[in-house]
KOLKEVEX-550977 format. One record per residue (C-alpha): residue number from 1; residue in one letter; x, y, z. Coordinates in steps of 0.05 Angstrom, whole numbers, padded with zeros to 5 digits. Example, Ala and Ser with C-alpha at 12.3 -4.5 7.8 and 13.67 -1.06 7.14 Angstrom:
ATOM num residuo      u      v      w
ATOM   1       A  00246 -00090  00156
ATOM   2       S  00273 -00021  00143
This chain:
ATOM num residuo      u      v      w
ATOM   1       M -00509 -00282 -00369
ATOM   2       S -00558 -00306 -00320
ATOM   3       V -00597 -00268 -00265
ATOM   4       I -00577 -00292 -00195
ATOM   5       K -00590 -00265 -00124
ATOM   6       V -00537 -00279 -00068
ATOM   7       I -00578 -00280 -00008
ATOM   8       N -00525 -00250  00040
ATOM   9       S -00559 -00186  00069
ATOM  10       V -00627 -00153  00070
ATOM  11       A -00604 -00114  00003
ATOM  12       S -00592 -00177 -00037
ATOM  13       P -00596 -00143 -00106
ATOM  14       K -00609 -00181 -00171
ATOM  15       I -00545 -00188 -00208
ATOM  16       D -00519 -00215 -00272
ATOM  17       K -00455 -00242 -00235
ATOM  18       G -00437 -00260 -00164
ATOM  19       V -00368 -00265 -00133
ATOM  20       L -00357 -00301 -00072
ATOM  21       F -00290 -00282 -00038
ATOM  22       P -00259 -00317  00022
ATOM  23       F -00256 -00251  00059
ATOM  24       D -00332 -00233  00055
ATOM  25       N -00361 -00279  00110
ATOM  26       A -00435 -00256  00093
ATOM  27       S -00425 -00297  00027
ATOM  28       I -00385 -00354  00057
ATOM  29       P -00410 -00356  00129
ATOM  30       F -00389 -00430  00146
ATOM  31       S -00320 -00460  00140
ATOM  32       T -00279 -00507  00182
ATOM  33       G -00206 -00530  00178
ATOM  34       L -00188 -00465  00133
ATOM  35       R -00151 -00406  00149
ATOM  36       L -00162 -00338  00113
ATOM  37       Q -00097 -00304  00083
ATOM  38       L -00101 -00232  00057
ATOM  39       I -00051 -00208  00005
ATOM  40       N -00018 -00138  00013
ATOM  41       G -00008 -00094 -00050
ATOM  42       Q  00070 -00089 -00034
ATOM  43       S  00087 -00159 -00045
ATOM  44       P  00149 -00176 -00099
ATOM  45       Y  00094 -00182 -00150
ATOM  46       N  00083 -00104 -00138
ATOM  47       S  00128 -00051 -00154
ATOM  48       N  00076  00007 -00137
ATOM  49       P  00100  00055 -00193
ATOM  50       I  00083  00128 -00193
ATOM  51       V  00040  00134 -00253
ATOM  52       L  00015  00210 -00253
ATOM  53       R  00062  00267 -00230
ATOM  54       N  00055  00341 -00221
ATOM  55       G  00049  00378 -00285
ATOM  56       N  00104  00424 -00320
ATOM  57       P  00111  00497 -00301
ATOM  58       G  00049  00535 -00318
ATOM  59       E  00005  00478 -00318
ATOM  60       P -00058  00472 -00270
ATOM  61       D -00027  00417 -00230
ATOM  62       D  00048  00438 -00230
ATOM  63       E  00048  00448 -00156
ATOM  64       M  00008  00387 -00133
ATOM  65       V -00027  00326 -00159
ATOM  66       Q -00075  00302 -00100
ATOM  67       F -00108  00233 -00113
ATOM  68       Y -00176  00247 -00080
ATOM  69       G -00200  00220 -00143
ATOM  70       T -00237  00166 -00186
ATOM  71       V -00220  00118 -00237
ATOM  72       L -00271  00087 -00282
ATOM  73       N -00267  00035 -00339
ATOM  74       I -00316  00068 -00392
ATOM  75       D -00323  00029 -00455
ATOM  76       G -00255  00003 -00451
ATOM  77       E -00221  00069 -00438
ATOM  78       L -00196  00081 -00364
ATOM  79       R -00217  00152 -00343
ATOM  80       M -00182  00184 -00283
ATOM  81       W -00211  00247 -00244
ATOM  82       Y -00161  00274 -00200
ATOM  83       Q -00148  00341 -00160
ATOM  84       G -00092  00388 -00182
ATOM  85       K -00061  00452 -00156
ATOM  86       S -00026  00509 -00190
ATOM  87       S  00030  00552 -00170
ATOM  88       Q -00013  00609 -00190
ATOM  89       D -00074  00589 -00147
ATOM  90       K -00075  00610 -00077
ATOM  91       T -00146  00586 -00064
ATOM  92       G -00152  00510 -00072
ATOM  93       R -00152  00452 -00118
ATOM  94       R -00187  00441 -00184
ATOM  95       L -00216  00377 -00215
ATOM  96       L -00171  00347 -00272
ATOM  97       Y -00177  00297 -00319
ATOM  98       A -00133  00238 -00351
ATOM  99       T -00134  00177 -00392
ATOM 100       S -00102  00106 -00403
ATOM 101       T -00111  00047 -00434
ATOM 102       D -00067  00003 -00387
ATOM 103       G -00072  00037 -00325
ATOM 104       V  00005  00055 -00322
ATOM 105       H  00011  00105 -00373
ATOM 106       W -00035  00169 -00370
ATOM 107       E -00047  00226 -00415
ATOM 108       K -00075  00292 -00395
ATOM 109       P -00121  00310 -00457
ATOM 110       S -00133  00384 -00477
ATOM 111       L -00209  00390 -00457
ATOM 112       G -00217  00459 -00479
ATOM 113       L -00266  00470 -00430
ATOM 114       I -00238  00520 -00382
ATOM 115       E -00188  00582 -00392
ATOM 116       F -00127  00578 -00349
ATOM 117       N -00062  00618 -00358
ATOM 118       G -00087  00651 -00421
ATOM 119       N -00113  00590 -00461
ATOM 120       S -00159  00529 -00452
ATOM 121       N -00108  00479 -00472
ATOM 122       N -00113  00442 -00408
ATOM 123       N -00145  00383 -00372
ATOM 124       I -00190  00424 -00327
ATOM 125       V -00259  00395 -00318
ATOM 126       D -00318  00444 -00317
ATOM 127       L -00340  00440 -00249
ATOM 128       F -00359  00509 -00216
ATOM 129       G -00332  00543 -00274
ATOM 130       G -00262  00509 -00263
ATOM 131       V -00256  00550 -00196
ATOM 132       A -00204  00521 -00153
ATOM 133       C -00244  00507 -00089
ATOM 134       L -00248  00428 -00084
ATOM 135       T -00234  00384 -00019
ATOM 136       S -00264  00317 -00047
ATOM 137       C -00309  00297 -00106
ATOM 138       P -00326  00222 -00110
ATOM 139       I -00357  00203 -00176
ATOM 140       L -00406  00151 -00192
ATOM 141       H -00424  00121 -00263
ATOM 142       D -00496  00112 -00265
ATOM 143       P -00509  00089 -00336
ATOM 144       D -00581  00061 -00326
ATOM 145       D -00605  00132 -00301
ATOM 146       P -00662  00147 -00353
ATOM 147       D -00638  00221 -00355
ATOM 148       P -00575  00220 -00397
ATOM 149       N -00554  00282 -00365
ATOM 150       R -00550  00247 -00296
ATOM 151       R -00509  00187 -00317
ATOM 152       F -00448  00214 -00281
ATOM 153       K -00461  00234 -00210
ATOM 154       M -00417  00274 -00159
ATOM 155       A -00416  00286 -00085
ATOM 156       I -00374  00351 -00073
ATOM 157       E -00339  00376 -00009
ATOM 158       T -00322  00450 -00020
ATOM 159       G -00318  00514  00020
ATOM 160       K -00368  00537 -00024
ATOM 161       Y -00418  00502  00022
ATOM 162       M -00378  00505  00087
ATOM 163       N -00363  00433  00069
ATOM 164       Q -00437  00411  00075
ATOM 165       M -00442  00359  00018
ATOM 166       A -00465  00384 -00049
ATOM 167       V -00482  00343 -00113
ATOM 168       A -00471  00350 -00188
ATOM 169       Y -00491  00322 -00255
ATOM 170       S -00458  00308 -00320
ATOM 171       P -00478  00269 -00386
ATOM 172       D -00402  00256 -00401
ATOM 173       G -00361  00268 -00334
ATOM 174       L -00330  00331 -00360
ATOM 175       T -00381  00382 -00356
ATOM 176       W -00420  00387 -00294
ATOM 177       T -00484  00420 -00275
ATOM 178       E -00492  00427 -00196
ATOM 179       S -00560  00415 -00164
ATOM 180       P -00605  00478 -00149
ATOM 181       N -00617  00442 -00083
ATOM 182       N -00548  00447 -00056
ATOM 183       P -00523  00436  00002
ATOM 184       V -00563  00367  00004
ATOM 185       A -00527  00337  00067
ATOM 186       P -00494  00354  00133
ATOM 187       S -00418  00375  00136
ATOM 188       Q -00372  00316  00127
ATOM 189       E -00313  00293  00092
ATOM 190       T -00338  00257  00035
ATOM 191       G -00304  00187  00019
ATOM 192       S -00339  00147 -00039
ATOM 193       L -00406  00131 -00071
ATOM 194       V -00438  00064 -00087
ATOM 195       K -00511  00043 -00112
ATOM 196       I -00540 -00021 -00083
ATOM 197       G -00607 -00038 -00115
ATOM 198       D -00641  00033 -00121
ATOM 199       C -00609  00064 -00066
ATOM 200       Y -00542  00108 -00062
ATOM 201       Y -00495  00107 -00008
ATOM 202       I -00437  00155  00010
ATOM 203       V -00386  00135  00063
ATOM 204       S -00357  00198  00095
ATOM 205       Q -00315  00218  00158
ATOM 206       D -00343  00247  00225
ATOM 207       E -00287  00284  00255
ATOM 208       L -00308  00317  00318
ATOM 209       G -00372  00284  00336
ATOM 210       Y -00418  00326  00293
ATOM 211       H -00467  00268  00285
ATOM 212       G -00490  00266  00357
ATOM 213       S -00497  00190  00372
ATOM 214       H -00428  00173  00344
ATOM 215       F -00394  00204  00399
ATOM 216       G -00324  00217  00409
ATOM 217       I -00267  00258  00377
ATOM 218       A -00235  00200  00334
ATOM 219       R -00249  00203  00258
ATOM 220       K -00306  00146  00240
ATOM 221       M -00334  00116  00179
ATOM 222       L -00404  00142  00167
ATOM 223       T -00458  00126  00115
ATOM 224       F -00509  00170  00086
ATOM 225       A -00569  00148  00039
ATOM 226       S -00614  00171 -00014
ATOM 227       Y -00659  00141 -00067
ATOM 228       D -00654  00199 -00116
ATOM 229       F -00586  00231 -00100
ATOM 230       E -00620  00294 -00079
ATOM 231       N -00655  00278 -00011
ATOM 232       W -00602  00246  00034
ATOM 233       T -00610  00222  00105
ATOM 234       Q -00591  00281  00149
ATOM 235       A -00578  00224  00204
ATOM 236       S -00519  00178  00190
ATOM 237       C -00505  00106  00204
ATOM 238       L -00439  00084  00238
ATOM 239       G -00406  00044  00187
ATOM 240       F -00340  00031  00220
ATOM 241       R -00294  00051  00274
ATOM 242       R -00223  00036  00301
ATOM 243       D -00221  00077  00364
ATOM 244       N -00259  00034  00411
ATOM 245       I -00224 -00035  00406
ATOM 246       P -00186 -00053  00474
ATOM 247       P -00129 -00039  00492
ATOM 248       R -00135  00024  00451
ATOM 249       P -00149  00085  00488
ATOM 250       M -00219  00123  00482
ATOM 251       S -00210  00193  00456
ATOM 252       P -00152  00221  00495
ATOM 253       G -00142  00278  00445
ATOM 254       H -00146  00299  00369
ATOM 255       N -00098  00262  00323
ATOM 256       M -00079  00212  00380
ATOM 257       E -00118  00152  00364
ATOM 258       E -00129  00100  00321
ATOM 259       E -00178  00122  00270
ATOM 260       A -00214  00112  00202
ATOM 261       H -00200  00169  00159
ATOM 262       Q -00244  00197  00104
ATOM 263       G -00287  00142  00093
ATOM 264       A -00268  00090  00043
ATOM 265       M -00258  00078 -00032
ATOM 266       L -00309  00028 -00056
ATOM 267       W -00308 -00023 -00109
ATOM 268       D -00380 -00051 -00122
ATOM 269       R -00375 -00124 -00144
ATOM 270       G -00450 -00139 -00145
ATOM 271       N -00462 -00179 -00081
ATOM 272       V -00407 -00147 -00040
ATOM 273       V -00369 -00080 -00042
ATOM 274       I -00297 -00079 -00026
ATOM 275       G -00272 -00015  00011
ATOM 276       V -00204  00010  00021
ATOM 277       Y -00195  00056  00077
ATOM 278       D -00141  00104  00112
ATOM 279       M -00120  00066  00174
ATOM 280       W -00097  00127  00212
ATOM 281       H -00048  00121  00269
ATOM 282       G -00046  00178  00317
ATOM 283       N  00014  00197  00360
ATOM 284       P  00020  00223  00429
ATOM 285       L  00038  00292  00411
ATOM 286       G -00032  00298  00366
ATOM 287       A  00014  00327  00310
ATOM 288       Q -00017  00314  00243
ATOM 289       E  00049  00316  00210
ATOM 290       L  00074  00261  00246
ATOM 291       I  00020  00213  00236
ATOM 292       D  00026  00150  00194
ATOM 293       I -00030  00121  00151
ATOM 294       D -00036  00058  00120
ATOM 295       L -00090  00031  00074
ATOM 296       G -00137 -00024  00100
ATOM 297       L -00191 -00070  00075
ATOM 298       V -00260 -00069  00096
ATOM 299       V -00325 -00104  00063
ATOM 300       T -00398 -00091  00066
ATOM 301       N -00459 -00126  00037
ATOM 302       D -00513 -00075  00051
ATOM 303       G -00478 -00010  00041
ATOM 304       L -00485  00010  00111
ATOM 305       H -00441 -00032  00159
ATOM 306       Y -00363 -00048  00146
ATOM 307       T -00324 -00098  00172
ATOM 308       E -00247 -00115  00169
ATOM 309       P -00234 -00191  00152
ATOM 310       I -00172 -00187  00185
ATOM 311       P -00169 -00130  00239
ATOM 312       D -00113 -00082  00220
ATOM 313       F -00087 -00115  00164
ATOM 314       K -00047 -00069  00119
ATOM 315       L -00066 -00078  00047
ATOM 316       I -00021 -00023  00025
ATOM 317       P  00032 -00009  00080
ATOM 318       A  00057  00059  00082
ATOM 319       V  00130  00068  00062
ATOM 320       Y  00161  00137  00066
ATOM 321       S  00182  00168  00000
ATOM 322       P  00201  00240 -00011
ATOM 323       E  00161  00227 -00080
ATOM 324       V  00099  00213 -00042
ATOM 325       D  00090  00258  00017
ATOM 326       L  00119  00324  00046
ATOM 327       Y  00105  00302  00117
ATOM 328       P  00156  00265  00159
ATOM 329       G  00105  00217  00176
ATOM 330       K  00090  00155  00130
ATOM 331       S  00019  00172  00103
ATOM 332       L -00026  00147  00043
ATOM 333       C -00091  00163  00016
ATOM 334       H -00142  00126 -00017
ATOM 335       G -00181  00146 -00078
ATOM 336       H -00243  00184 -00060
ATOM 337       G -00288  00152 -00114
ATOM 338       P -00282  00080 -00147
ATOM 339       A -00210  00070 -00161
ATOM 340       M -00200 -00006 -00165
ATOM 341       L -00218 -00052 -00222
ATOM 342       N -00203 -00114 -00257
ATOM 343       L -00162 -00102 -00326
ATOM 344       G -00139 -00165 -00361
ATOM 345       D -00110 -00215 -00312
ATOM 346       E -00098 -00164 -00255
ATOM 347       T -00130 -00124 -00204
ATOM 348       L -00110 -00052 -00205
ATOM 349       M -00117  00003 -00153
ATOM 350       W -00093  00073 -00154
ATOM 351       Y -00076  00116 -00088
ATOM 352       G -00033  00174 -00070
ATOM 353       G -00002  00209 -00017
ATOM 354       F -00035  00246  00044
ATOM 355       V -00007  00312  00030
ATOM 356       S  00030  00322 -00040
ATOM 357       G  00005  00259 -00068
ATOM 358       Q  00024  00240 -00140
ATOM 359       V -00013  00176 -00162
ATOM 360       R  00015  00105 -00148
ATOM 361       L -00010  00043 -00174
ATOM 362       A -00015 -00022 -00135
ATOM 363       R -00029 -00089 -00173
ATOM 364       W -00047 -00160 -00152
ATOM 365       K -00062 -00221 -00196
ATOM 366       K -00136 -00220 -00220
ATOM 367       D -00185 -00217 -00156
ATOM 368       R -00126 -00249 -00117
ATOM 369       L -00133 -00203 -00053
ATOM 370       G -00138 -00262 -00007
ATOM 371       Y -00156 -00336 -00004
ATOM 372       F -00172 -00394  00036
ATOM 373       E -00123 -00451  00052
ATOM 374       T -00119 -00515  00095
ATOM 375       F -00084 -00509  00162
ATOM 376       S -00064 -00566  00210
ATOM 377       E -00077 -00570  00284
ATOM 378       V -00019 -00541  00327
ATOM 379       P  00009 -00600  00373
ATOM 380       F  00019 -00593  00448
ATOM 381       A  00086 -00586  00476
ATOM 382       D  00087 -00662  00484
ATOM 383       G  00069 -00672  00408
ATOM 384       D -00002 -00696  00421
ATOM 385       V -00066 -00668  00387
ATOM 386       F -00138 -00672  00409
ATOM 387       P -00159 -00749  00396
ATOM 388       I -00223 -00729  00361
ATOM 389       T -00245 -00736  00289
ATOM 390       R -00241 -00672  00247
ATOM 391       P -00286 -00661  00186
ATOM 392       A -00251 -00650  00118
ATOM 393       P -00233 -00577  00110
ATOM 394       H -00292 -00545  00072
ATOM 395       L -00335 -00485  00067
ATOM 396       I -00409 -00472  00055
ATOM 397       T -00436 -00411  00023
ATOM 398       C -00495 -00366  00036
ATOM 399       P -00558 -00386 -00004
ATOM 400       I -00557 -00368 -00079
ATOM 401       Q -00623 -00359 -00116
ATOM 402       V -00622 -00377 -00190
ATOM 403       L -00672 -00339 -00224
ATOM 404       D -00666 -00364 -00297
ATOM 405       S -00636 -00423 -00332
ATOM 406       G -00562 -00432 -00354
ATOM 407       A -00520 -00407 -00292
ATOM 408       K -00455 -00430 -00293
ATOM 409       I -00400 -00430 -00237
ATOM 410       Y -00323 -00416 -00247
ATOM 411       A -00267 -00415 -00193
ATOM 412       N -00205 -00371 -00187
ATOM 413       L -00154 -00422 -00154
ATOM 414       D -00090 -00457 -00147
ATOM 415       A -00099 -00531 -00147
ATOM 416       S -00067 -00589 -00178
ATOM 417       D -00070 -00666 -00174
ATOM 418       D -00035 -00666 -00110
ATOM 419       S -00080 -00612 -00082
ATOM 420       P -00147 -00615 -00113
ATOM 421       L -00215 -00582 -00097
ATOM 422       T -00288 -00614 -00095
ATOM 423       I -00352 -00574 -00106
ATOM 424       E -00421 -00601 -00089
ATOM 425       L -00492 -00567 -00093
ATOM 426       L -00532 -00569 -00030
ATOM 427       D -00603 -00542 -00027
ATOM 428       E -00618 -00484  00021
ATOM 429       H -00625 -00531  00080
ATOM 430       F -00557 -00562  00068
ATOM 431       N -00584 -00630  00038
ATOM 432       P -00543 -00655 -00023
ATOM 433       I -00572 -00644 -00088
ATOM 434       N -00573 -00711 -00131
ATOM 435       G -00531 -00710 -00194
ATOM 436       Y -00488 -00651 -00163
ATOM 437       S -00457 -00683 -00104
ATOM 438       G -00425 -00746 -00076
ATOM 439       D -00394 -00782 -00135
ATOM 440       N -00422 -00731 -00178
ATOM 441       S -00384 -00673 -00152
ATOM 442       A -00342 -00629 -00190
ATOM 443       H -00267 -00639 -00181
ATOM 444       L -00217 -00588 -00198
ATOM 445       N -00144 -00598 -00202
ATOM 446       Q -00119 -00544 -00247
ATOM 447       S -00098 -00470 -00227
ATOM 448       G -00129 -00409 -00263
ATOM 449       F -00170 -00345 -00255
ATOM 450       N -00236 -00371 -00287
ATOM 451       V -00232 -00446 -00284
ATOM 452       P -00301 -00479 -00304
ATOM 453       V -00337 -00521 -00254
ATOM 454       T -00370 -00582 -00285
ATOM 455       W -00407 -00641 -00255
ATOM 456       T -00415 -00710 -00287
ATOM 457       G -00443 -00691 -00351
ATOM 458       K -00468 -00624 -00333
ATOM 459       D -00434 -00554 -00338
ATOM 460       A -00493 -00514 -00314
ATOM 461       L -00530 -00505 -00250
ATOM 462       P -00601 -00546 -00246
ATOM 463       D -00659 -00510 -00277
ATOM 464       N -00706 -00540 -00228
ATOM 465       T -00671 -00514 -00169
ATOM 466       S -00686 -00441 -00146
ATOM 467       T -00640 -00438 -00082
ATOM 468       I -00574 -00469 -00074
ATOM 469       R -00513 -00467 -00033
ATOM 470       L -00439 -00491 -00052
ATOM 471       R -00402 -00536 -00007
ATOM 472       V -00325 -00531 -00027
ATOM 473       T -00281 -00584  00002
ATOM 474       F -00205 -00578  00001
ATOM 475       G -00181 -00646 -00021
ATOM 476       D -00134 -00698  00017
ATOM 477       G -00081 -00702 -00037
ATOM 478       K -00006 -00708 -00022
ATOM 479       R  00000 -00633 -00016
ATOM 480       P -00067 -00606  00008
ATOM 481       E -00031 -00545  00034
ATOM 482       D -00018 -00525 -00034
ATOM 483       C -00091 -00513 -00052
ATOM 484       K -00118 -00434 -00053
ATOM 485       L -00185 -00410 -00063
ATOM 486       Y -00190 -00336 -00084
ATOM 487       A -00258 -00329 -00115
ATOM 488       I -00320 -00367 -00140
ATOM 489       Y -00362 -00337 -00194
ATOM 490       I -00432 -00348 -00209
ATOM 491       E -00460 -00318 -00276
């Protein structure tokens, strides 16, 4: 692994692997003759099975499984934190735990931490002594924290603090100690956590204009920040909103608008963070039980501001099923902590229903959430096109700073002899680099998730060039329309 810096925002942390997605227009700011396509999570490739259901009678989740949860890969084991409600509880939901090796088959281990229903043979996590009082609780794994007791971090929304944000810490994710300084941030509906550089960010929901300058009734995505996880900004950054885009109405009434519900699930990929948010569709009656919620895609490069690569694109379209939700509306909800990861040759994402949940699994081929492809000009009605010369379809990346030697590039693509791809190196000022451009460009004519990029006699980036750009050109073979670029990796 090499140390690199993808200079696509003011954050630009040093990382050991960068990934350039076509839908990240900060990392790939320039393109011509190319069209972005996104891939939703309910294609024929996807069956979206329910992978975690309500427990048996007498278990702590026999009445409800609610995936306001987190899934992390810790040392090759998938660990899920989710919320469950027992038919014996009248107060709220508890934090529960499950494990898996493949993301499909989950076990609810006996943790022996909290007594419930006369014994401790259950999967209840020791948070607040197991008291059922949770609303949301995103979890962040922070293995580089020098204090081993703080390597798992949690932000908590709970009635205990009137929904003001609280935080807690754990050495193993199972036994939690809350901060003596709770609550540490204003009232909010917490979404997910991410750490960029030395700063922690949480994305949340502002429902009724509590945070002054972000006026309006509609739910919006807000960001709070902290450098120590204890002292959080009391002011928030407006990260993303859907309610003010014409011809949408401006705040006609509660539950009547297009909204961004409960922040977003965040997947940190080093130089970009992928977010999945609740795309809330209000209704004229303002009745919450009639709303529809799809899942949408957003990205951020600084942890503060979020954009939709294709506005209103439904990453996971809501499909009504009595197994997913009790409401007559079609409504899904994203995970409230990280809940998306790569496993083998697949990208997996867990999500649930808005009300009664269960946990479902969406699957894509690895990192194939979207792609660039060529497109042809649309002729006029008489068959004519503009009689001007067009450049070959290509893209140019943001500057990439290589901080040590031996860095290599790989591509995730569909290509062939009839639909090839060419990759050249440029300096920061867009000038071709000798030995890595022109006749010495890399030519790719095979498909794969991790295809090595090699130039004439060279398989690594030059050691004497500290900052580069990539220019990727879609070839003029017999079928250029078949070439698809899903991602570029630098490591």
